[in-house]
N, C-alpha and C positions, 0 to 999 in steps of 0.2 A: 414064858411071855408072847416072842412075835409068833412064835405057832400057835395062840388063843386070837394075837391082834390079824394074824392073819386069816387065821378060820373065819372070824366074827364078820373082815369083806366081803371072803368070799362068800358065805352065807351072806349075806342083809345085797351082793352082789349080783345071787343067782332067785331070792326072792323075790326084788323089784322091777329084774331085766328080761321077765317074759317075752320072749321070740328076738332074744336081741340076737341070736344065730343066725338067727332061721324063721321064719311068720305064714303062713298060709289059712288066710280064714276072711269066709263068709261071715258076712250078717247083714240084717237085711238095709233096707233104705226109707220102706213105711211106714211111714209112725201112728194107723189100722192097721192094727193086721190080724184086730175080729172075727169080719169076714173076708179076707185075704182068695185068689181069683188066680191060679198061677196062668193060667189062659193055655193057647193049643203052639202058642207058638216062640221059640225065646233068641235073642238075639243076646250078644257080648261083641263092647267095646274095649281096646285097652288105650293105657298109657305107662309110659318110663318115663326110669329114672335113673341114671346114674347119678351118687357123689348128694342128689340135691340140685346138682354146678349143670347137668347135660336132664333133658328130659325131653321129647317126642308122642303122637300120638295124639290120637283122640278116643278120651275114655267119655264121651259123654251122653248122654241117655241120647241124643235123634241120630248122636250117629248107631248101636246100639238095638235101637226099633229101625233106625235099615239097612240094617246089615238082618234083620230075622224077618222083615219082611211083616216090622207089623205096626198096625194101625191106632191100636187105641190098646193102653199100657191100661195090666190089674198089679201087678207088682214087680220093684223092683229092686236089685242085692247088688251089694259093690263085693271086688275079693280082694283080695290085697295076701304079696306075695310080694319079700322081703329076705334081701340075707344081707348079715353082718352089720349089722348096725343102719340099714338105709344102705349102707354104698352100690344095690341095684334092685331098685321096688320098681316094681310092674299095678298096679290098679288098673282091675279087669268092671266095669258097669256091668251087669245080668240083667236084662229085662222079659218080663213076659206079659202077654195080650196076646189080643187077636187080629 
């Protein structure tokens, strides 16, 4: 009986907690992706957090555009790198443009 319970808990945890140990995911920030142009230039900016208690960095769109020398943005993505349920998290904004 205890084995079945433990197996059920493990199954539920595995099915619902994807990426809890390690996650590296990139998603688009645009809402209209039908005519997306990436542009010739790419810029990135990041912010970091530890345990959600300490955070630093500038992960904004302007910082990413400045880093890539971009004047006109055409597309943006966000990348999230997370370890152990957010013990360490890095969010990166990636912008494309001209």
